[in-house]
Backbone as CSV, one residue per row, in Angstrom:
resi,resn,N_x,N_y,N_z,CA_x,CA_y,CA_z,C_x,C_y,C_z
1,UNK,0.839,-1.170,0.000,0.000,0.000,0.000,0.889,1.240,0.000
2,UNK,0.381,2.302,-0.585,1.130,3.540,-0.683,1.092,4.301,0.635
3,UNK,2.166,5.008,0.900,2.175,5.853,2.083,1.516,7.188,1.733
4,UNK,1.188,7.931,2.755,0.572,9.241,2.548,1.530,10.156,1.785
5,UNK,2.801,10.028,2.068,3.810,10.845,1.394,3.795,10.583,-0.117
6,UNK,3.700,9.307,-0.509,3.651,8.964,-1.934,2.381,9.488,-2.595
7,UNK,1.280,9.395,-1.881,0.002,9.871,-2.428,0.041,11.375,-2.640
8,UNK,0.605,12.098,-1.677,0.658,13.552,-1.794,1.605,14.009,-2.896
9,UNK,2.632,13.220,-3.202,3.526,13.562,-4.299,2.784,13.528,-5.632
10,UNK,1.859,12.572,-5.760,1.119,12.410,-7.010,-0.141,13.272,-7.060
11,UNK,-0.447,13.958,-5.985,-1.686,14.728,-5.890,-1.682,15.924,-6.829
12,UNK,-2.732,16.032,-7.636,-2.925,17.163,-8.529,-4.247,17.820,-8.130
13,UNK,-4.219,19.020,-7.539,-5.452,19.624,-7.022,-6.495,19.935,-8.097
14,UNK,-6.089,20.014,-9.340,-7.048,20.298,-10.407,-7.801,19.042,-10.854
15,UNK,-7.170,17.888,-10.722,-7.789,16.640,-11.168,-8.265,15.774,-10.006
16,UNK,-7.547,15.743,-8.915,-7.840,14.858,-7.786,-8.677,15.586,-6.746
17,UNK,-9.938,15.742,-7.021,-10.809,16.492,-6.123,-11.141,15.718,-4.854
18,UNK,-11.053,14.398,-4.884,-11.491,13.587,-3.762,-10.478,13.509,-2.627
19,UNK,-9.235,13.744,-2.904,-8.192,13.437,-1.941,-7.759,14.672,-1.173
20,UNK,-8.183,14.753,0.080,-7.654,15.772,0.972,-7.342,15.157,2.332
21,UNK,-7.832,13.957,2.581,-7.557,13.246,3.819,-7.115,11.829,3.484
22,UNK,-6.520,11.171,4.455,-5.972,9.830,4.215,-7.065,8.824,3.900
23,UNK,-8.199,8.873,4.608,-9.250,7.889,4.349,-9.813,8.053,2.934
24,UNK,-9.784,9.272,2.401,-10.244,9.489,1.035,-9.282,8.845,0.038
25,UNK,-8.001,8.952,0.314,-7.010,8.322,-0.554,-7.188,6.809,-0.549
26,UNK,-7.494,6.250,0.620,-7.700,4.811,0.689,-8.976,4.419,-0.057
27,UNK,-10.005,5.230,0.002,-11.238,4.960,-0.741,-11.009,4.955,-2.242
28,UNK,-10.223,5.896,-2.729,-9.882,5.944,-4.153,-9.039,4.723,-4.519
29,UNK,-8.129,4.337,-3.644,-7.305,3.138,-3.847,-8.195,1.897,-3.965
30,UNK,-9.181,1.785,-3.084,-10.109,0.648,-3.158,-10.855,0.638,-4.489
31,UNK,-11.344,1.785,-4.908,-12.084,1.872,-6.167,-11.229,1.423,-7.345
32,UNK,-9.972,1.814,-7.354,-9.081,1.414,-8.449,-8.795,-0.081,-8.413
33,UNK,-8.518,-0.614,-7.223,-8.219,-2.039,-7.096,-9.415,-2.908,-7.469
34,UNK,-10.616,-2.414,-7.153,-11.830,-3.173,-7.441,-12.362,-2.897,-8.848
35,UNK,-11.668,-2.046,-9.587,-12.054,-1.661,-10.941,-13.497,-1.142,-10.973
36,UNK,-13.805,-0.265,-10.025,-15.150,0.291,-9.885,-15.037,1.778,-9.543
37,UNK,-14.371,2.527,-10.403,-14.079,3.927,-10.105,-15.301,4.833,-10.162
38,UNK,-16.392,4.370,-10.757,-17.579,5.223,-10.795,-18.263,5.302,-9.430
39,UNK,-17.901,4.422,-8.497,-18.469,4.438,-7.146,-17.425,4.823,-6.097
40,UNK,-16.551,5.758,-6.456,-15.508,6.210,-5.532,-16.083,6.681,-4.211
41,UNK,-17.165,7.410,-4.274,-17.750,7.985,-3.063,-18.160,6.899,-2.072
42,UNK,-18.655,5.786,-2.574,-19.041,4.677,-1.707,-17.836,4.107,-0.976
43,UNK,-16.744,3.919,-1.694,-15.537,3.360,-1.073,-14.889,4.360,-0.112
44,UNK,-15.015,5.635,-0.402,-14.516,6.654,0.524,-15.317,6.597,1.819
45,UNK,-16.636,6.441,1.694,-17.469,6.328,2.893,-17.108,5.082,3.686
46,UNK,-16.907,3.959,2.991,-16.502,2.731,3.680,-15.187,2.927,4.417
47,UNK,-14.229,3.592,3.767,-12.923,3.763,4.405,-12.991,4.692,5.608
48,UNK,-14.042,5.504,5.677,-14.216,6.379,6.826,-14.947,5.668,7.963
49,UNK,-15.898,4.797,7.634,-16.774,4.223,8.657,-16.441,2.793,9.062
50,UNK,-15.813,2.028,8.198,-15.503,0.628,8.492,-14.029,0.536,8.874
51,UNK,-13.702,-0.234,9.906,-12.297,-0.352,10.319,-11.391,-0.838,9.175
52,UNK,-10.223,-0.255,9.099,-9.281,-0.542,8.015,-8.922,-2.024,7.901
53,UNK,-8.676,-2.750,9.004,-8.331,-4.173,8.853,-9.437,-4.997,8.178
54,UNK,-10.676,-4.631,8.410,-11.790,-5.343,7.774,-11.787,-5.086,6.266
55,UNK,-11.585,-3.841,5.879,-11.528,-3.498,4.454,-10.351,-4.184,3.765
56,UNK,-9.204,-4.192,4.422,-8.029,-4.825,3.827,-8.206,-6.334,3.695
57,UNK,-8.861,-6.949,4.677,-9.106,-8.382,4.614,-10.035,-8.717,3.441
58,UNK,-11.080,-7.940,3.268,-12.008,-8.154,2.154,-11.312,-7.917,0.817
59,UNK,-10.469,-6.901,0.736,-9.745,-6.603,-0.498,-8.785,-7.729,-0.848
60,UNK,-8.059,-8.238,0.145,-7.145,-9.369,-0.109,-7.910,-10.581,-0.640
61,UNK,-9.089,-10.833,-0.069,-9.901,-11.963,-0.501,-10.296,-11.804,-1.968
62,UNK,-10.710,-10.606,-2.344,-11.150,-10.347,-3.718,-9.989,-10.478,-4.694
63,UNK,-8.854,-9.931,-4.347,-7.695,-9.989,-5.242,-7.221,-11.426,-5.419
64,UNK,-7.222,-12.201,-4.344,-6.804,-13.600,-4.433,-7.796,-14.450,-5.218
65,UNK,-9.060,-14.052,-5.235,-10.100,-14.844,-5.893,-10.114,-14.666,-7.413
66,UNK,-9.542,-13.596,-7.923,-9.563,-13.308,-9.363,-10.983,-13.324,-9.925
67,UNK,-11.872,-12.623,-9.289,-13.276,-12.588,-9.692,-13.484,-11.649,-10.872
68,UNK,-14.520,-11.913,-11.641,-14.866,-11.019,-12.737,-15.477,-9.730,-12.208
69,UNK,-16.394,-9.855,-11.268,-17.043,-8.690,-10.672,-16.467,-8.490,-9.269
70,UNK,-15.371,-7.785,-9.214,-14.666,-7.594,-7.944,-15.486,-6.810,-6.932
71,UNK,-16.211,-5.821,-7.393,-16.988,-4.980,-6.480,-18.069,-5.793,-5.774
72,UNK,-18.757,-6.646,-6.498,-19.813,-7.472,-5.897,-19.225,-8.445,-4.888
73,UNK,-18.103,-9.048,-5.220,-17.461,-9.977,-4.293,-16.964,-9.249,-3.048
74,UNK,-16.476,-8.037,-3.223,-16.020,-7.225,-2.094,-17.179,-6.929,-1.140
75,UNK,-18.326,-6.551,-1.712,-19.508,-6.270,-0.884,-19.966,-7.527,-0.151
76,UNK,-19.942,-8.653,-0.841,-20.339,-9.915,-0.213,-19.412,-10.240,0.952
77,UNK,-18.110,-10.055,0.739,-17.140,-10.368,1.790,-17.310,-9.429,2.983
78,UNK,-17.583,-8.158,2.733,-17.835,-7.231,3.839,-19.059,-7.668,4.638
79,UNK,-20.079,-8.113,3.933,-21.281,-8.588,4.621,-20.968,-9.830,5.443
80,UNK,-20.167,-10.726,4.883,-19.771,-11.942,5.598,-18.939,-11.616,6.838
81,UNK,-18.123,-10.579,6.751,-17.297,-10.149,7.884,-18.091,-9.302,8.879
82,UNK,-19.371,-9.113,8.587,-20.293,-8.361,9.444,-19.845,-6.916,9.643
83,UNK,-19.383,-6.317,8.575,-18.919,-4.932,8.625,-20.075,-3.945,8.704
84,UNK,-21.268,-4.369,8.311,-22.401,-3.455,8.259,-23.295,-3.543,9.489
85,UNK,-23.012,-4.456,10.398,-23.857,-4.603,11.577,-23.635,-3.465,12.561
86,UNK,-24.712,-2.981,13.081,-24.638,-1.901,14.061,-24.417,-2.549,15.429
87,UNK,-23.440,-2.053,16.134,-23.154,-2.588,17.467,-24.199,-2.077,18.442
88,UNK,-24.819,-3.000,19.115,-25.843,-2.592,20.094,-25.171,-2.244,21.411
89,UNK,-25.706,-1.231,22.052,-25.154,-0.790,23.342,-25.999,-1.381,24.455
90,UNK,-25.357,-1.732,25.527,-26.085,-2.216,26.687,-26.589,-1.011,27.460
91,UNK,-27.884,-0.835,27.434,-28.495,0.286,28.128,-29.003,-0.189,29.475
92,UNK,-28.615,0.497,30.507,-29.067,0.170,31.850,-30.161,1.152,32.255
93,UNK,-31.247,0.633,32.818,-32.364,1.493,33.236,-32.080,2.156,34.549
């Protein structure tokens, strides 16, 4: 994975409108790896809200699988890893 320093070296403010924070750079990275750049905003949101190790685990699974539809397999793997479940809080009366 690229470091923040490498990403900032390649940053062009006229073309790269999405990248101003690290999680945004990771979201763009996910979109490129999954060959689904039209949904960059979705991957940026995932990189902000879902823990990084979960995203990396799902990405490794997709890359190792050599799937035709990488984005769909990535979503399936995130669901399997329970990345979308809301953690319930124990409320005491």
